[in-house]
TIBAPA-213774 format. One record per residue (C-alpha): residue in three letters; x, y, z. Coordinates in steps of 0.1 Angstrom, whole numbers, padded with zeros to 4 digits, always signed. Layout:
BEGIN
ALAXYZ
...
% end
This chain:
BEGIN
MET-0364+0417+0473
GLY-0356+0439+0443
SER-0380+0466+0455
THR-0365+0466+0490
PHE-0330+0468+0476
SER-0340+0498+0454
THR-0356+0516+0483
LEU-0326+0511+0506
ALA-0302+0521+0478
TYR-0323+0553+0471
LEU-0322+0562+0508
VAL-0284+0558+0509
ALA-0281+0579+0477
SER-0304+0605+0493
VAL-0282+0608+0524
LEU-0252+0612+0502
PHE-0269+0640+0482
ILE-0277+0658+0515
LEU-0240+0654+0525
ALA-0230+0667+0491
LEU-0251+0698+0496
LYS-0236+0703+0530
GLY-0201+0699+0516
LEU-0207+0723+0488
SER-0216+0750+0512
HIS-0180+0757+0520
PRO-0149+0759+0497
GLU-0128+0737+0521
THR-0153+0708+0519
SER-0166+0713+0483
ARG-0144+0686+0468
ARG-0156+0661+0493
GLY-0192+0672+0487
ASN-0188+0668+0450
LEU-0175+0632+0456
TYR-0205+0624+0478
GLY-0228+0635+0450
MET-0211+0614+0424
ILE-0211+0583+0446
GLY-0248+0589+0454
MET-0257+0592+0417
GLY-0237+0560+0410
ILE-0257+0541+0436
ALA-0290+0555+0422
ILE-0281+0544+0387
VAL-0272+0509+0399
ALA-0304+0507+0419
THR-0325+0518+0389
LEU-0309+0490+0368
PHE-0320+0464+0394
THR-0356+0478+0398
LYS-0382+0451+0397
GLY-0397+0446+0362
MET-0367+0462+0345
GLY-0363+0440+0314
PHE-0332+0435+0293
GLY-0343+0461+0268
GLY-0348+0487+0294
ILE-0313+0481+0308
VAL-0298+0484+0274
LEU-0316+0517+0268
ILE-0304+0531+0301
ILE-0268+0520+0295
ALA-0269+0535+0260
GLY-0282+0568+0274
LEU-0255+0568+0300
ALA-0229+0562+0274
VAL-0241+0590+0251
GLY-0247+0615+0279
GLY-0215+0606+0297
THR-0195+0610+0266
ILE-0210+0644+0258
GLY-0206+0655+0295
THR-0169+0644+0295
ILE-0161+0663+0264
ILE-0179+0695+0276
ALA-0161+0692+0310
GLN-0127+0690+0294
ARG-0133+0719+0270
ILE-0153+0743+0290
GLN-0137+0775+0302
MET-0144+0788+0337
THR-0158+0820+0322
ALA-0184+0799+0303
LEU-0197+0780+0334
PRO-0227+0803+0340
GLN-0242+0797+0306
LEU-0233+0760+0308
VAL-0253+0758+0341
ALA-0282+0775+0325
ALA-0281+0751+0296
PHE-0281+0721+0319
HIS-0311+0735+0337
SER-0329+0736+0304
LEU-0322+0699+0299
VAL-0336+0691+0333
GLY-0368+0711+0325
MET-0372+0693+0291
ALA-0366+0659+0308
ALA-0395+0667+0331
VAL-0417+0675+0301
PHE-0407+0642+0284
VAL-0414+0621+0315
ALA-0448+0638+0320
ALA-0457+0630+0284
ALA-0445+0594+0288
ALA-0466+0590+0320
PHE-0496+0605+0303
TYR-0495+0583+0272
ALA-0483+0551+0290
PRO-0498+0553+0326
GLU-0497+0515+0329
SER-0459+0515+0329
PHE-0459+0538+0359
GLY-0488+0522+0378
ILE-0509+0553+0378
GLY-0540+0540+0360
THR-0548+0533+0324
ARG-0550+0555+0293
GLY-0580+0578+0298
ASN-0584+0567+0334
ILE-0554+0582+0352
LYS-0557+0589+0390
ALA-0566+0625+0398
ALA-0536+0629+0422
SER-0513+0617+0394
LEU-0528+0642+0370
ILE-0521+0670+0394
GLU-0485+0659+0399
MET-0480+0654+0362
SER-0495+0688+0352
LEU-0474+0706+0378
GLY-0442+0688+0367
LEU-0450+0695+0331
ALA-0457+0732+0337
ILE-0426+0739+0359
GLY-0404+0718+0336
ALA-0415+0738+0305
ILE-0411+0771+0322
THR-0376+0760+0333
PHE-0367+0749+0298
SER-0376+0781+0280
GLY-0365+0804+0308
SER-0331+0787+0309
VAL-0327+0790+0272
ILE-0332+0828+0274
ALA-0307+0829+0304
PHE-0282+0809+0284
ALA-0286+0833+0254
LYS-0281+0864+0276
LEU-0251+0849+0295
ALA-0234+0837+0263
GLY-0240+0870+0245
LYS-0263+0855+0220
MET-0289+0882+0228
SER-0287+0915+0246
GLY-0283+0914+0284
ALA-0305+0945+0287
PRO-0341+0940+0300
ILE-0366+0935+0272
THR-0399+0951+0283
PHE-0431+0963+0267
GLN-0463+0980+0278
GLY-0486+0958+0299
GLN-0460+0930+0302
HIS-0468+0922+0339
TRP-0505+0921+0332
LEU-0499+0897+0303
ASN-0478+0875+0326
LEU-0505+0876+0352
GLY-0532+0867+0327
LEU-0511+0838+0313
GLY-0504+0825+0348
LEU-0541+0825+0357
LEU-0549+0808+0324
LEU-0523+0782+0331
LEU-0539+0774+0365
LEU-0573+0771+0348
LEU-0560+0747+0322
ILE-0544+0726+0349
VAL-0578+0724+0368
LEU-0596+0714+0336
PHE-0569+0689+0327
VAL-0572+0672+0362
ALA-0610+0671+0358
THR-0610+0657+0323
GLY-0576+0641+0315
ASN-0579+0656+0280
GLY-0548+0652+0258
LEU-0553+0686+0241
LEU-0552+0703+0275
PHE-0520+0686+0283
TRP-0502+0701+0253
LEU-0519+0735+0258
ILE-0504+0735+0293
ALA-0470+0727+0278
ILE-0472+0754+0251
LEU-0484+0781+0275
SER-0457+0772+0300
PHE-0430+0774+0274
ALA-0443+0809+0265
LEU-0445+0819+0301
GLY-0409+0809+0308
PHE-0398+0830+0279
LEU-0418+0860+0291
LEU-0406+0857+0327
ILE-0369+0859+0319
ILE-0367+0884+0290
PRO-0374+0915+0313
ILE-0346+0905+0336
GLY-0314+0925+0331
GLY-0280+0909+0326
ALA-0267+0922+0360
ASP-0293+0901+0377
MET-0284+0869+0359
PRO-0267+0853+0390
VAL-0301+0853+0408
VAL-0319+0841+0377
VAL-0295+0811+0374
SER-0302+0803+0411
MET-0339+0807+0406
LEU-0340+0784+0375
ASN-0320+0758+0395
SER-0348+0759+0420
TYR-0374+0755+0393
SER-0357+0725+0378
GLY-0356+0708+0413
TRP-0394+0713+0418
ALA-0401+0700+0383
ALA-0381+0669+0391
ALA-0399+0665+0424
GLY-0433+0668+0407
ILE-0425+0641+0382
GLY-0410+0620+0410
PHE-0445+0619+0426
THR-0461+0611+0393
ILE-0439+0580+0386
GLY-0436+0571+0423
ASN-0398+0575+0424
LEU-0386+0582+0460
LEU-0351+0594+0450
LEU-0364+0618+0424
ILE-0388+0633+0450
ILE-0361+0637+0476
THR-0334+0651+0453
GLY-0358+0673+0435
ALA-0370+0688+0468
LEU-0334+0693+0479
VAL-0325+0711+0447
GLY-0357+0731+0447
ALA-0354+0742+0484
SER-0316+0749+0482
GLY-0321+0770+0450
ALA-0350+0789+0465
ILE-0330+0797+0497
LEU-0299+0808+0477
SER-0322+0830+0455
TYR-0336+0846+0487
ILE-0301+0852+0501
MET-0289+0867+0469
CYS-0320+0889+0467
LYS-0312+0902+0502
GLY-0277+0908+0490
MET-0290+0930+0461
ASN-0319+0946+0481
ARG-0344+0931+0458
SER-0378+0914+0463
ILE-0380+0876+0460
VAL-0416+0880+0448
ASN-0404+0901+0419
VAL-0379+0874+0410
LEU-0405+0847+0410
LEU-0429+0868+0389
GLY-0402+0878+0363
GLY-0402+0915+0372
PHE-0367+0915+0386
GLY-0345+0941+0370
SER-0372+0955+0348
GLU-0378+0985+0369
GLY-0355+1014+0375
GLY-0344+1046+0358
THR-0316+1057+0336
ALA-0283+1041+0333
GLY-0264+1070+0349
ALA-0268+1101+0369
GLY-0252+1126+0347
GLU-0238+1133+0313
ALA-0203+1122+0305
GLY-0194+1159+0300
ASP-0203+1167+0336
ARG-0177+1142+0349
PRO-0142+1152+0360
PRO-0114+1135+0339
VAL-0103+1101+0351
LYS-0068+1096+0363
ALA-0048+1068+0346
GLY-0019+1051+0363
SER+0006+1025+0352
PRO+0015+0990+0365
GLU+0047+1005+0378
ASP+0027+1031+0398
ALA+0006+1004+0412
ALA+0036+0982+0421
TYR+0053+1010+0439
MET+0023+1020+0460
MET+0013+0985+0469
LYS+0049+0976+0478
ASN+0047+1003+0504
ALA+0011+0995+0516
GLN+0003+0977+0548
LYS-0032+0965+0539
ILE-0045+0956+0504
ILE-0080+0944+0496
ILE-0083+0927+0462
VAL-0118+0928+0445
PRO-0121+0902+0417
GLY-0148+0903+0391
TYR-0159+0888+0358
GLY-0132+0907+0339
MET-0106+0887+0359
ALA-0124+0855+0348
VAL-0124+0865+0311
ALA-0087+0872+0312
GLN-0079+0841+0332
ALA-0058+0863+0356
GLN-0064+0844+0388
GLN-0031+0826+0388
VAL-0010+0857+0382
LEU-0031+0876+0407
ARG-0022+0851+0434
GLU+0014+0855+0424
MET+0012+0892+0428
ALA-0005+0887+0463
ASP+0023+0863+0473
LEU+0050+0889+0464
LEU+0032+0916+0483
LYS+0029+0894+0514
LYS+0066+0889+0513
GLU+0069+0927+0515
GLY+0049+0926+0547
ALA+0014+0936+0533
GLU-0018+0921+0547
ILE-0038+0907+0517
LYS-0076+0901+0517
TYR-0100+0893+0489
ALA-0135+0908+0488
ILE-0163+0888+0472
HIS-0197+0903+0464
PRO-0226+0878+0466
VAL-0233+0883+0428
ALA-0198+0888+0416
GLY-0193+0871+0382
ARG-0222+0855+0364
MET-0233+0829+0388
PRO-0233+0822+0426
GLY-0198+0813+0438
HIS-0181+0821+0405
MET-0153+0841+0420
ASN-0148+0816+0449
VAL-0142+0788+0424
LEU-0117+0809+0403
LEU-0097+0818+0434
ALA-0097+0783+0447
GLU-0084+0772+0413
ALA-0055+0795+0418
ASN-0049+0780+0454
VAL-0058+0813+0471
PRO-0060+0805+0509
TYR-0096+0803+0520
ASP-0089+0824+0551
GLU-0080+0853+0529
VAL-0114+0854+0511
PHE-0142+0874+0527
GLU-0178+0881+0518
LEU-0194+0916+0516
GLU-0207+0919+0552
GLU-0173+0908+0566
ILE-0150+0929+0545
ASN-0169+0962+0540
PRO-0159+0977+0574
GLU-0123+0971+0565
PHE-0121+0992+0533
ALA-0117+1024+0554
ASP-0085+1010+0569
ALA-0071+0997+0536
ASP-0042+1015+0519
VAL-0051+1001+0485
ALA-0082+0985+0470
PHE-0072+0966+0438
VAL-0103+0961+0417
ILE-0097+0936+0388
GLY-0126+0932+0365
ALA-0154+0940+0389
ASN-0177+0968+0380
ASP-0214+0970+0391
VAL-0206+0956+0425
THR-0183+0985+0433
ASN-0204+1013+0419
PRO-0212+1040+0445
ALA-0243+1050+0424
ALA-0261+1021+0441
LYS-0260+1042+0473
THR-0266+1077+0459
ASP-0284+1077+0426
LYS-0321+1069+0429
SER-0326+1069+0392
SER-0300+1041+0387
PRO-0312+1005+0380
ILE-0288+0993+0407
TYR-0300+1017+0434
GLY-0304+1000+0467
MET-0280+0971+0459
PRO-0255+0966+0486
ILE-0220+0971+0471
LEU-0184+0967+0482
ASP-0173+1000+0498
VAL-0142+1002+0476
GLU-0143+1040+0474
ARG-0134+1042+0511
ALA-0099+1029+0506
LYS-0071+1054+0505
THR-0062+1045+0469
VAL-0082+1025+0444
PHE-0065+1008+0414
PHE-0092+0998+0389
VAL-0080+0974+0362
LYS-0102+0976+0331
ARG-0099+0975+0294
GLY-0117+1008+0289
MET-0145+1031+0302
SER-0174+1009+0292
SER-0203+1004+0316
GLY-0208+0972+0336
TYR-0232+0943+0328
ALA-0261+0964+0342
GLY-0254+0991+0316
VAL-0246+1016+0344
GLU-0216+1040+0343
ASN-0194+1035+0374
GLU-0190+1066+0395
LEU-0159+1051+0411
PHE-0139+1058+0379
TYR-0141+1095+0386
ARG-0134+1095+0423
PRO-0102+1115+0432
ASN-0086+1085+0449
THR-0091+1062+0419
LEU-0063+1054+0394
MET-0074+1035+0363
LEU-0051+1008+0350
PHE-0062+1003+0314
GLY-0056+0970+0297
ASP-0061+0933+0298
ALA-0064+0922+0334
LYS-0039+0894+0331
LYS-0013+0915+0312
VAL-0016+0944+0336
THR-0012+0922+0366
GLN+0018+0904+0350
GLU+0034+0938+0345
ILE+0028+0947+0382
VAL+0044+0913+0392
GLN+0075+0921+0370
ALA+0078+0956+0386
LEU+0076+0940+0421
GLN+0104+0916+0412
ARG+0128+0944+0402
% end
């Protein structure tokens, strides 16, 4: 009876997780999708507590773990800033990876508890599942730690490369496969930990050569890894829900990574092998002295020109997130709409530091969903725009991606901001973007730089519009 109840409950939870993913695919249904996911997880926890053979001690440990983890999660959720979400997601991925390592170790040293054999006599199929879950989990953990450090500014976002790096990664990958084969054949405990150590090292080496501008894809990729790690462990311990949810997360993360790679004109194979962002040339096409002087404007100039504009496209980026300028940006847009202007928001697939970052920020400011457009939809409209208002975006607007073959971002599809009649670029200074590439758009004759904090500059524009 207990087993039947758990199976049915897990199936219901799985359906809710599928509905959650479907809901999260669009901003209008994301809240509902999030609710489905929470309900599904609640059902899964209750089903686990009533699993056959679950003693009082096990129930107490689970509840204690829920209390500790829930408390920590609640505190983090209340304190986290929107700008810190990317590194938080990377940190959470590392925890999923380490959980997979711990579960694999538990299954290896106490196979009787999972019904996969006895110590020293574990089924070959279980050893395969266990070793794959262990390896992917360890790679996810160390890779996510590096991603967290880069996103949080704890280490340089620049690619860290050395001679023969790819050959080293290839050699370690082949050695890892050999160790897994030997482990499955012998069930040796030393090989188990060698697999873990080698996988931790490989995760580190796969992520360090990836540049900061490519972190959105890395976050998505690590999300996929964490899902496959969970699925592998699910097979080991015979947990239907873990298999289904792990496969859902793994597949959705892989699909998203592929979509984002297409959006950046990159190879998914390079992402998986850790070569993403490590190739390329110099950070700029010319010396600073060869550039024409930039033209600086004022908030009053911007307010006057936008007040008389018919079509305005707003391009938000990470700088807007740092300044928490989304609310005042929406206020500015509302005032311009009262003046008769058509307002649209342009979102690049990798704007911000994680997939969907800008969409979440705009939704937080109650920006209408029908005003937000992705790159393919909005790019043809820049030529008809009177004003493009770039607030905190940088690499995703850089024309060098189309013209400079020596640039690390060459080939990446960008927002065609430079085609607008006038471009207002809100930025603190002339520093390069997260990719370390100088933005040619600063020097275009139709660009006016609005130097200063994104929120403060936008507030001054709002004040000028209200006069």
